[in-house]
C-alpha positions as a printed NumPy array, in Angstrom:
array([[   2.979,   59.485, -105.977],
       [   5.242,   60.567, -103.331],
       [   8.759,   59.738, -101.7  ],
       [   9.5  ,   60.175,  -97.855],
       [  13.312,   59.775,  -96.943],
       [  13.898,   58.429,  -93.408],
       [  17.516,   58.197,  -91.893],
       [  17.039,   56.009,  -88.566],
       [  19.855,   53.979,  -86.698],
       [  18.601,   50.647,  -87.724],
       [  15.814,   49.629,  -90.235],
       [  14.097,   46.542,  -89.708],
       [  12.724,   44.899,  -92.473],
       [   9.762,   42.418,  -91.428],
       [   7.236,   42.37 ,  -88.694],
       [   6.714,   38.88 ,  -87.532],
       [   7.487,   38.363,  -83.922],
       [  11.585,   38.656,  -84.376],
       [  11.037,   41.843,  -86.375],
       [   8.596,   43.254,  -83.986],
       [  11.177,   42.288,  -80.735],
       [  13.979,   43.2  ,  -82.546],
       [  12.616,   46.871,  -83.286],
       [  11.08 ,   47.148,  -79.569],
       [  14.719,   46.201,  -78.062],
       [  16.597,   48.614,  -79.775],
       [  14.32 ,   51.193,  -79.337],
       [  14.251,   50.653,  -75.64 ],
       [  17.968,   50.934,  -75.377],
       [  17.931,   54.522,  -77.185],
       [  18.499,   54.215,  -80.888],
       [  16.177,   54.974,  -83.435],
       [  14.301,   52.244,  -85.554],
       [  12.377,   52.084,  -88.714],
       [  10.166,   48.856,  -88.984],
       [   8.822,   47.87 ,  -92.147],
       [   5.939,   45.423,  -92.751],
       [   4.442,   44.11 ,  -95.919],
       [   1.465,   43.265,  -93.935],
       [  -1.486,   45.32 ,  -92.294],
       [  -0.955,   43.813,  -89.   ],
       [   1.765,   42.692,  -87.247],
       [   2.89 ,   38.892,  -86.046],
       [   3.995,   37.382,  -89.146],
       [   2.835,   33.66 ,  -88.417],
       [   0.895,   34.391,  -85.347],
       [  -0.801,   37.493,  -86.629],
       [  -4.882,   37.125,  -87.308],
       [  -3.68 ,   36.612,  -91.262],
       [  -2.427,   33.105,  -90.501],
       [  -3.006,   32.198,  -86.989],
       [  -0.262,   30.258,  -85.942],
       [   0.042,   29.931,  -81.935],
       [   3.166,   30.504,  -81.141],
       [   5.84 ,   27.873,  -80.087],
       [   9.106,   27.683,  -77.841],
       [  11.303,   25.88 ,  -76.528],
       [  10.507,   22.409,  -74.39 ],
       [  11.354,   21.34 ,  -71.206],
       [  11.014,   22.375,  -67.72 ],
       [  11.241,   25.96 ,  -66.836],
       [  12.26 ,   26.864,  -70.298],
       [   9.567,   29.157,  -71.533],
       [  10.977,   32.339,  -73.216],
       [  10.844,   35.288,  -70.873],
       [  11.294,   39.501,  -71.911],
       [   9.596,   40.922,  -74.464],
       [   7.738,   38.006,  -76.218],
       [   6.525,   37.069,  -72.341],
       [   5.218,   40.73 ,  -72.127],
       [   3.566,   40.525,  -75.048],
       [   2.013,   37.323,  -74.452],
       [   0.488,   38.722,  -70.496],
       [  -0.111,   41.938,  -71.77 ],
       [  -2.412,   40.084,  -74.368],
       [  -4.272,   37.665,  -71.846],
       [  -4.762,   40.913,  -69.659],
       [  -6.318,   43.046,  -72.912],
       [  -7.801,   39.83 ,  -74.84 ],
       [  -9.544,   37.463,  -72.128],
       [ -11.848,   35.949,  -75.019],
       [  -8.821,   35.567,  -77.384],
       [ -10.082,   37.328,  -80.286],
       [  -7.072,   37.324,  -83.026],
       [  -8.218,   41.199,  -84.263],
       [  -7.469,   42.216,  -80.282],
       [  -4.092,   39.993,  -80.507],
       [  -3.62 ,   42.378,  -83.812],
       [  -4.024,   45.122,  -81.366],
       [  -1.533,   44.573,  -78.852],
       [   0.893,   44.132,  -81.408],
       [   0.565,   46.731,  -82.88 ],
       [   0.095,   48.885,  -79.354],
       [   3.912,   47.48 ,  -78.302],
       [   5.125,   48.934,  -81.456],
       [   3.376,   52.186,  -81.221],
       [   4.023,   52.704,  -77.758],
       [   8.03 ,   53.466,  -78.603],
       [   9.02 ,   56.698,  -79.608],
       [  12.034,   55.515,  -81.09 ],
       [  10.016,   53.437,  -83.618],
       [   8.696,   54.615,  -87.102],
       [   6.498,   52.091,  -87.967],
       [   5.74 ,   51.908,  -92.166],
       [   2.711,   49.068,  -92.005],
       [   1.794,   47.498,  -95.574],
       [   5.268,   48.465,  -97.283],
       [   6.972,   45.951,  -99.2  ],
       [  10.778,   46.585,  -99.657],
       [  11.926,   46.006, -103.297],
       [  15.092,   47.522, -103.945],
       [  18.412,   48.831, -102.48 ],
       [  21.121,   50.904, -103.145],
       [  24.424,   49.457, -102.138],
       [  27.656,   51.617, -101.073],
       [  30.736,   48.727, -101.868],
       [  29.921,   46.078,  -99.101],
       [  27.793,   48.049,  -97.233],
       [  23.776,   48.315,  -98.244],
       [  23.009,   52.619,  -97.86 ],
       [  18.986,   52.587,  -98.346],
       [  15.81 ,   50.509,  -98.846],
       [  12.959,   51.44 , -100.98 ],
       [   9.854,   50.285,  -99.978],
       [   6.209,   50.841, -101.419],
       [   3.346,   51.523,  -99.257],
       [   0.289,   49.986, -101.036],
       [  -2.496,   51.821,  -99.844],
       [  -1.147,   55.139,  -99.408],
       [   0.629,   55.165, -102.968],
       [   3.953,   56.019, -101.163],
       [   7.33 ,   55.084, -102.041],
       [   9.797,   55.116,  -98.536],
       [  13.814,   55.229,  -98.378],
       [  15.165,   54.519,  -95.524],
       [  18.497,   55.155,  -95.196],
       [  20.376,   52.955,  -91.88 ],
       [  23.155,   52.663,  -90.022],
       [  22.254,   48.739,  -89.492],
       [  19.576,   46.69 ,  -91.599],
       [  18.195,   44.081,  -89.897],
       [  16.233,   41.211,  -91.997],
       [  13.351,   39.537,  -90.125],
       [  11.226,   39.106,  -93.138],
       [  11.875,   35.115,  -93.037],
       [  11.975,   35.274,  -97.159],
       [  15.594,   36.966,  -96.667],
       [  14.212,   39.75 ,  -98.963],
       [  17.362,   41.474,  -99.019],
       [  19.241,   38.576,  -99.763],
       [  19.062,   38.365, -103.538],
       [  18.766,   42.396, -103.317],
       [  21.902,   42.968, -101.803],
       [  24.271,   40.128, -102.954],
       [  24.147,   38.636,  -99.685],
       [  25.403,   34.868,  -99.48 ],
       [  22.316,   32.563,  -98.357],
       [  20.946,   28.599,  -98.395],
       [  18.062,   27.454,  -99.867],
       [  17.256,   23.688,  -99.253],
       [  18.386,   20.687,  -97.83 ],
       [  22.287,   20.106,  -97.42 ],
       [  23.909,   16.921,  -97.937],
       [  25.119,   14.834,  -95.159],
       [  28.482,   15.212,  -95.954],
       [  28.108,   19.001,  -96.198],
       [  28.182,   19.536,  -92.496],
       [  29.033,   16.109,  -91.228],
       [  25.43 ,   15.923,  -90.591],
       [  23.243,   12.193,  -89.939],
       [  19.372,   14.487,  -90.666],
       [  20.168,   15.359,  -94.444],
       [  19.605,   13.22 ,  -97.373],
       [  22.584,   11.825,  -98.583],
       [  22.43 ,   14.37 , -101.929],
       [  21.886,   18.086, -101.512],
       [  18.673,   18.902, -102.82 ],
       [  16.328,   22.636, -103.169],
       [  13.424,   21.102, -101.228],
       [  12.458,   22.788,  -98.059],
       [   9.7  ,   22.074,  -95.229],
       [   6.537,   23.598,  -96.893],
       [   3.689,   25.949,  -95.725],
       [   0.376,   25.873,  -94.608],
       [  -3.058,   27.663,  -94.354],
       [  -4.678,   27.067,  -91.618],
       [  -8.469,   27.35 ,  -90.82 ],
       [ -10.236,   27.446,  -87.551],
       [ -13.603,   26.217,  -86.142],
       [ -15.991,   26.828,  -83.325],
       [ -18.282,   24.478,  -81.368],
       [ -22.302,   25.714,  -81.321],
       [ -25.161,   24.452,  -79.29 ],
       [ -27.178,   23.219,  -82.6  ],
       [ -26.272,   21.351,  -85.797],
       [ -24.583,   23.426,  -88.18 ],
       [ -24.683,   22.016,  -91.797],
       [ -21.758,   22.436,  -94.508],
       [ -21.813,   22.676,  -97.957],
       [ -18.06 ,   22.963,  -99.583],
       [ -17.638,   24.779, -102.729],
       [ -17.235,   23.221, -105.93 ],
       [ -13.579,   23.41 , -105.956],
       [ -13.045,   21.422, -103.147],
       [ -11.229,   18.301, -102.875],
       [ -13.075,   15.21 , -101.984],
       [ -11.885,   13.128,  -99.38 ],
       [ -14.643,   10.113,  -98.974],
       [ -13.111,    8.296,  -96.283],
       [ -10.233,    8.065,  -93.949],
       [  -8.389,    6.153,  -95.71 ],
       [  -8.083,    8.869,  -98.   ],
       [  -6.182,   11.136,  -95.448],
       [  -3.982,    8.443,  -94.039],
       [  -2.108,    9.52 ,  -90.548],
       [  -3.925,   13.023,  -90.491],
       [  -5.267,   13.505,  -87.184],
       [  -8.889,   14.28 ,  -87.031],
       [  -8.584,   16.38 ,  -83.771],
       [ -11.187,   19.613,  -83.305],
       [  -8.771,   20.841,  -80.993],
       [  -5.727,   20.957,  -82.817],
       [  -4.65 ,   23.144,  -85.906],
       [  -4.704,   20.997,  -89.159],
       [  -1.046,   21.811,  -89.691],
       [  -0.444,   18.889,  -91.475],
       [  -2.408,   20.691,  -94.348],
       [   1.044,   21.422,  -95.959],
       [   2.42 ,   22.318,  -99.472],
       [   4.923,   23.854, -101.083],
       [   8.419,   22.031, -100.395],
       [   8.77 ,   20.283, -103.462],
       [   7.87 ,   23.516, -105.364],
       [   9.629,   27.365, -104.551],
       [   8.321,   28.348, -101.354],
       [   8.878,   31.703, -102.433],
       [   7.671,   32.265, -105.919],
       [   5.146,   29.511, -105.694],
       [   3.199,   31.027, -102.661],
       [   0.166,   31.855, -104.545],
       [  -0.069,   28.255, -106.208],
       [   0.422,   26.758, -102.611],
       [  -2.151,   28.471, -101.675],
       [  -4.56 ,   27.742, -104.306],
       [  -4.217,   24.152, -103.449],
       [  -4.462,   24.675,  -99.969],
       [  -7.391,   26.048,  -99.688],
       [  -9.079,   23.43 , -101.941],
       [  -7.656,   20.949,  -99.454],
       [  -8.593,   23.168,  -96.516],
       [ -12.256,   23.005,  -97.425],
       [ -12.123,   19.578,  -98.607],
       [ -11.012,   18.491,  -95.006],
       [ -13.923,   20.195,  -93.643],
       [ -16.263,   18.575,  -95.709],
       [ -14.814,   15.319,  -94.73 ],
       [ -14.749,   16.13 ,  -90.781],
       [ -18.507,   17.137,  -91.39 ],
       [ -20.292,   14.887,  -93.925],
       [ -18.321,   11.773,  -94.535],
       [ -18.44 ,    9.971,  -91.062],
       [ -18.995,   10.547,  -87.67 ],
       [ -16.133,   12.801,  -86.249],
       [ -17.902,   14.643,  -83.729],
       [ -18.322,   17.922,  -85.677],
       [ -22.095,   18.062,  -86.076],
       [ -22.144,   21.119,  -84.077],
       [ -19.468,   22.71 ,  -85.586],
       [ -18.789,   25.427,  -88.288],
       [ -16.456,   26.534,  -90.021],
       [ -15.375,   30.381,  -88.672],
       [ -12.107,   30.937,  -90.378],
       [  -9.912,   29.846,  -93.51 ],
       [  -6.417,   31.68 ,  -94.298],
       [  -5.536,   32.572,  -97.538],
       [  -2.167,   33.753,  -96.541],
       [   0.27 ,   30.551,  -95.894],
       [   1.892,   30.226,  -92.873],
       [   5.915,   29.484,  -93.75 ],
       [   8.251,   27.004,  -92.43 ],
       [  11.463,   27.289,  -94.087],
       [  12.933,   29.284,  -97.418],
       [  16.345,   31.314,  -97.779],
       [  18.737,   31.052,  -95.379],
       [  21.358,   33.577,  -94.613],
       [  25.379,   32.399,  -94.615],
       [  26.416,   34.226,  -91.17 ],
       [  29.837,   34.442,  -89.379],
       [  29.132,   30.976,  -87.867],
       [  26.667,   28.422,  -89.683],
       [  24.695,   26.504,  -86.627],
       [  24.724,   22.839,  -87.615],
       [  23.009,   19.902,  -86.061],
       [  26.407,   18.85 ,  -84.158],
       [  25.947,   22.608,  -82.739],
       [  22.776,   21.873,  -81.648],
       [  23.29 ,   18.549,  -80.222],
       [  26.246,   19.696,  -78.548],
       [  24.024,   22.409,  -76.327],
       [  25.314,   25.211,  -78.127],
       [  27.236,   26.178,  -75.473],
       [  28.53 ,   29.289,  -77.593],
       [  31.068,   32.12 ,  -75.923],
       [  28.756,   34.506,  -77.685],
       [  25.406,   33.244,  -76.596],
       [  22.629,   35.136,  -76.703],
       [  19.621,   33.119,  -77.259],
       [  18.21 ,   29.658,  -76.688],
       [  16.221,   27.111,  -78.616],
       [  14.833,   23.984,  -77.352],
       [  12.013,   22.732,  -80.004],
       [  12.879,   19.021,  -81.497],
       [  14.601,   19.07 ,  -84.735],
       [  10.95 ,   18.617,  -86.491],
       [  11.969,   17.627,  -89.884],
       [   8.914,   18.176,  -92.048],
       [   8.724,   15.729,  -95.044],
       [   8.752,   17.766,  -98.536],
       [   5.569,   15.789,  -99.573],
       [   3.984,   17.354,  -96.817],
       [  -0.064,   16.642,  -97.089],
       [   0.905,   13.805, -100.125],
       [   3.667,   12.088,  -97.389],
       [   1.6  ,    8.797,  -97.367],
       [   4.399,    6.536,  -95.738],
       [   3.655,    7.628,  -92.379],
       [   3.791,   10.576,  -90.215],
       [   4.216,   13.387,  -91.754],
       [   7.245,   14.891,  -89.954],
       [  10.186,   13.491,  -88.146],
       [  11.056,   14.584,  -83.871],
       [  14.941,   14.026,  -84.009],
       [  15.983,   14.863,  -80.231],
       [  17.632,   18.099,  -79.518],
       [  18.602,   19.518,  -76.477],
       [  16.193,   21.254,  -74.053],
       [  17.788,   24.064,  -74.259],
       [  20.18 ,   24.345,  -76.663],
       [  22.089,   28.031,  -77.66 ],
       [  22.312,   30.346,  -80.219],
       [  24.992,   32.321,  -81.173],
       [  25.804,   36.473,  -82.247],
       [  27.519,   34.996,  -85.109],
       [  24.758,   33.516,  -86.653],
       [  23.147,   37.068,  -87.199],
       [  25.344,   38.387,  -89.01 ],
       [  26.052,   38.315,  -92.771],
       [  29.434,   36.876,  -93.768],
       [  29.766,   39.093,  -96.945],
       [  27.478,   42.035,  -96.176],
       [  28.849,   44.323,  -93.619],
       [  26.085,   45.863,  -91.949],
       [  23.529,   43.287,  -92.803],
       [  22.367,   41.438,  -90.101],
       [  18.65 ,   38.862,  -89.518],
       [  16.706,   37.174,  -86.539],
       [  13.997,   34.783,  -87.053],
       [  13.836,   31.293,  -89.511],
       [  16.564,   33.033,  -91.758],
       [  19.182,   32.96 ,  -89.67 ],
       [  22.547,   31.172,  -90.279],
       [  22.078,   27.858,  -89.799],
       [  21.182,   24.316,  -91.84 ],
       [  18.483,   22.684,  -92.978],
       [  18.885,   20.141,  -90.263],
       [  19.404,   22.632,  -87.245],
       [  16.877,   24.95 ,  -88.48 ],
       [  14.146,   22.345,  -87.727],
       [  14.721,   23.302,  -84.145],
       [  15.361,   27.097,  -84.398],
       [  12.399,   28.474,  -86.751],
       [   9.345,   27.883,  -84.283],
       [   8.231,   31.749,  -83.266],
       [   9.01 ,   32.117,  -79.492],
       [  13.047,   31.299,  -80.233],
       [  12.588,   33.492,  -83.4  ],
       [  11.558,   36.263,  -80.826],
       [  14.341,   35.952,  -78.52 ],
       [  16.558,   35.827,  -81.356],
       [  14.992,   39.31 ,  -82.521],
       [  15.587,   40.611,  -79.204],
       [  19.304,   40.011,  -78.452],
       [  20.206,   41.396,  -82.067],
       [  17.697,   44.905,  -80.993],
       [  19.61 ,   44.866,  -78.003],
       [  23.395,   44.073,  -79.595],
       [  22.443,   46.523,  -82.38 ],
       [  21.97 ,   49.447,  -80.087],
       [  25.287,   48.621,  -77.885],
       [  26.823,   48.765,  -81.191],
       [  25.658,   52.138,  -82.152],
       [  26.344,   53.341,  -78.633],
       [  29.752,   52.353,  -78.176],
       [  30.519,   53.071,  -82.507],
       [  31.67 ,   49.591,  -82.898],
       [  30.612,   46.716,  -85.541],
       [  27.939,   44.54 ,  -83.889],
       [  30.429,   41.241,  -84.33 ],
       [  32.514,   43.241,  -81.927],
       [  30.318,   44.336,  -79.056],
       [  31.649,   43.563,  -75.67 ],
       [  29.85 ,   40.175,  -75.369],
       [  29.52 ,   39.868,  -71.499],
       [  28.231,   43.162,  -71.558],
       [  25.802,   42.517,  -73.601],
       [  25.25 ,   38.996,  -72.109],
       [  24.44 ,   41.59 ,  -68.72 ],
       [  22.163,   43.492,  -70.763],
       [  19.694,   40.982,  -72.119],
       [  19.404,   38.992,  -68.317],
       [  19.042,   42.278,  -66.894],
       [  16.014,   42.684,  -69.148],
       [  14.305,   39.485,  -68.353],
       [  15.502,   37.66 ,  -71.369],
       [  17.413,   34.359,  -70.646],
       [  20.538,   32.969,  -71.461],
       [  20.957,   29.456,  -70.379],
       [  24.039,   28.699,  -68.163],
       [  24.384,   32.185,  -67.228],
       [  23.589,   33.842,  -64.083],
       [  22.209,   37.869,  -63.749],
       [  24.81 ,   40.06 ,  -62.097],
       [  22.752,   41.413,  -58.737],
       [  23.058,   44.632,  -57.851],
       [  25.722,   45.399,  -55.332],
       [  23.479,   47.327,  -53.01 ],
       [  20.966,   44.505,  -52.829],
       [  23.94 ,   42.265,  -52.045],
       [  25.638,   44.679,  -49.34 ],
       [  22.284,   45.288,  -47.791],
       [  20.555,   42.961,  -45.11 ],
       [  17.818,   41.21 ,  -46.474],
       [  14.927,   38.681,  -44.772],
       [  15.085,   36.593,  -48.117],
       [  18.427,   35.852,  -49.898],
       [  16.494,   34.082,  -52.426],
       [  15.054,   37.136,  -53.972],
       [  18.829,   38.366,  -54.915],
       [  20.561,   34.971,  -56.246],
       [  20.486,   36.077,  -59.624],
       [  18.284,   33.421,  -60.703],
       [  14.488,   34.52 ,  -62.266],
       [  13.386,   30.783,  -62.822],
       [  12.952,   27.684,  -61.524],
       [  11.07 ,   26.331,  -58.125],
       [  14.32 ,   26.238,  -56.268],
       [  15.035,   29.925,  -56.753],
       [  10.927,   31.374,  -55.365],
       [  10.316,   33.573,  -52.426],
       [   6.946,   31.826,  -51.565],
       [   5.175,   33.693,  -48.642],
       [   1.715,   33.739,  -47.455],
       [  -0.821,   36.456,  -46.392],
       [   0.838,   39.013,  -43.933],
       [   4.488,   37.858,  -45.182],
       [   6.879,   40.711,  -46.104],
       [  10.245,   40.86 ,  -48.026],
       [  12.522,   43.838,  -46.095],
       [  15.941,   45.502,  -47.079],
       [  17.74 ,   47.497,  -44.314],
       [  20.55 ,   49.568,  -45.365],
       [  23.281,   50.749,  -42.742],
       [  22.325,   54.67 ,  -43.398],
       [  19.669,   56.536,  -45.932],
       [  20.27 ,   55.694,  -49.281],
       [  18.963,   57.062,  -52.488],
       [  17.013,   54.032,  -54.231],
       [  16.777,   54.795,  -57.924],
       [  15.449,   51.75 ,  -59.096],
       [  13.17 ,   48.431,  -57.922],
       [  13.279,   45.419,  -59.85 ],
       [  10.684,   42.468,  -59.408],
       [  10.086,   39.449,  -61.075],
       [   6.977,   37.559,  -60.575],
       [   5.591,   34.373,  -61.273],
       [   4.351,   33.731,  -64.329],
       [   3.757,   29.778,  -64.261],
       [   6.752,   29.088,  -66.561],
       [   5.445,   25.975,  -67.283],
       [   1.797,   26.455,  -68.163],
       [   0.336,   24.613,  -70.669],
       [  -1.857,   26.634,  -73.025],
       [  -1.019,   28.789,  -75.986],
       [  -0.956,   32.224,  -76.628],
       [  -3.752,   32.246,  -78.578],
       [  -6.243,   29.523,  -79.565],
       [  -6.52 ,   27.479,  -83.035],
       [ -10.244,   26.603,  -82.236],
       [ -13.029,   27.504,  -79.733],
       [ -15.11 ,   25.254,  -77.824],
       [ -18.343,   26.174,  -76.273],
       [ -17.13 ,   25.433,  -73.019],
       [ -13.828,   26.234,  -72.455],
       [ -11.295,   27.6  ,  -69.352],
       [ -11.053,   31.009,  -71.288],
       [  -7.057,   31.869,  -71.342],
       [  -6.105,   34.051,  -68.307],
       [  -3.306,   35.475,  -66.737],
       [  -1.617,   33.019,  -64.733],
       [  -2.922,   32.552,  -61.65 ],
       [   0.673,   32.792,  -59.881],
       [   1.003,   36.591,  -60.585],
       [   1.049,   38.677,  -57.923],
       [  -1.572,   41.313,  -58.888],
       [  -1.73 ,   43.376,  -55.981],
       [   1.57 ,   45.09 ,  -53.621],
       [   2.61 ,   47.596,  -51.838],
       [   6.327,   48.808,  -52.12 ],
       [   7.48 ,   50.759,  -48.953],
       [  10.741,   53.433,  -48.254],
       [  11.398,   54.454,  -44.96 ],
       [  13.718,   56.212,  -43.693],
       [  16.342,   57.018,  -40.799],
       [  13.501,   59.179,  -39.285],
       [  10.863,   57.05 ,  -40.002],
       [   8.937,   58.546,  -42.61 ],
       [   7.607,   56.645,  -45.099],
       [   6.543,   56.84 ,  -48.808],
       [   5.341,   53.873,  -50.899],
       [   4.069,   52.721,  -54.355],
       [   0.771,   50.824,  -54.545],
       [   0.243,   49.031,  -58.097],
       [  -3.51 ,   47.149,  -58.034],
       [  -3.793,   45.684,  -61.341],
       [  -0.298,   43.861,  -62.351],
       [  -0.189,   41.825,  -65.149],
       [   3.625,   41.018,  -66.009],
       [   6.256,   39.137,  -64.572],
       [   8.836,   41.792,  -64.884],
       [   8.386,   45.25 ,  -63.659],
       [  11.117,   47.949,  -62.775],
       [   9.695,   51.286,  -60.613],
       [  11.841,   54.491,  -60.771],
       [  12.27 ,   55.983,  -57.647],
       [  14.294,   58.721,  -56.503],
       [  13.92 ,   58.629,  -52.946],
       [  16.333,   58.311,  -49.404],
       [  15.281,   55.088,  -47.913],
       [  17.216,   52.759,  -44.621],
       [  14.442,   49.86 ,  -44.916],
       [  12.857,   48.969,  -48.378],
       [   9.841,   46.162,  -47.919],
       [   7.836,   44.46 ,  -50.521],
       [   4.246,   43.747,  -49.589],
       [   2.206,   41.384,  -51.428],
       [  -2.021,   41.868,  -50.788],
       [  -3.055,   39.443,  -53.576],
       [  -2.632,   37.32 ,  -56.522],
       [  -4.664,   36.354,  -59.808],
       [  -5.57 ,   33.289,  -58.074],
       [  -2.628,   31.494,  -56.259],
       [  -2.99 ,   31.144,  -52.797],
       [   0.847,   31.629,  -51.842],
       [   2.586,   34.881,  -53.187],
       [   5.587,   33.929,  -54.972],
       [   8.09 ,   36.173,  -56.243],
       [  11.493,   35.64 ,  -57.796],
       [  13.332,   38.84 ,  -57.306],
       [  13.419,   41.629,  -55.524],
       [  16.089,   44.141,  -56.257],
       [  17.234,   47.42 ,  -55.023],
       [  19.666,   49.764,  -56.947]])
């Protein structure tokens, strides 16, 4: 056995979507990050090991942007046949592309050392390399979902459902308990052009009739999320016990679909079944603020808002698969969107412990809305950016200049409800043929410049000025209906693809007072948020769209010069 030591600004434990986005954001803002993931791939519940599509805020124009949308669009570009191993590699590439990130896969944290009320270092074991890694850091971000650092550090946390009276909520039970939402093993099926027989393993459960699966849909294009267990057990320590039961149920459900009546599955085959359960809930940290159902219903308009949610308060019944009284979850309404504060990601009793993802400081009721992965991803980006600012300013994360943090997040195309992005003074002072591209609002049809072939946007300055940067936000079809990855594979389907509204080819021209023109020509754009670093004098700066991914119109939210 060997031991390798690391010293870093930020140690991120957990490589799900929240941990990955946290690490990327922090690294891009100039601090060093060590990212430990106990699995061989990144993505958590979204990875090839679990295969849950990424959900987020409901409502018009509420799609999450920033790093999570960057990842989605990169996947559509690299992975047009939506293969899960390629999705894994897209996530891996995003982490490895950042020179400030040290990525440690297959590394499970099992111990730590404390210096009074601060974590000094964590210790992880990398099983495939027979190596211990000891990571010392200024800040530790637990993005593991299960809050693995809580019992090791003594950090305060909650588990289970609070009573109605605890936070004056209406959703919880009258008496608190240790029940949580359960976990699921998903399976995926593929349609063929011929009948495919299926023989279940002898140990699979049997469901002879539809009455044996009450209130369970038989939709081949859904993901059988209702195969859920564990909430009445221990959603951490009983994970393998849950898996054993879930696999028996999965095979039994597919046997029912194939062999027990006509469910339209004759030509479908079972392609993959997950042996790693995807979790919805376990430990939740207690932070500087505990977000409650009341905060959700009041829209979460916190002074230190840095992220948002917008999923309904989707509270799965503890009985999970065995709930026979009706639909296995209840969708309590939630505003679309509602805000999440920085203080719900800062431990109340461990000075340098932070968290992002489904383990933030929320009650069970609020968790039922904040737990979905796109929300976790924007929490991660917000936290990583906050830590970078704290390290740069040599202050506690709780004491960062919140207005500057919000401005940085907005600049990075990270949406914060009810906040408008600050536009550069150079853009505001120049003459422009379209005011809408400099209004600081990067979503919503009312904020789009829409052009046709031959149209352009032009800034005119009073004299030659050194242009250092050009910022663009394209229309990525915020209200598209398809997911980042599929749950089944029909024989004839429209492949998930880059939004047709994205401008694929464009030219930027910088013309100086003497008429000399330098240009930037992009022929294969596939991102919503693009920055071009330039260092050239110009009196006029033009954006000239040339083609899209399918749309007949050219659609642009922002064109800004700095």
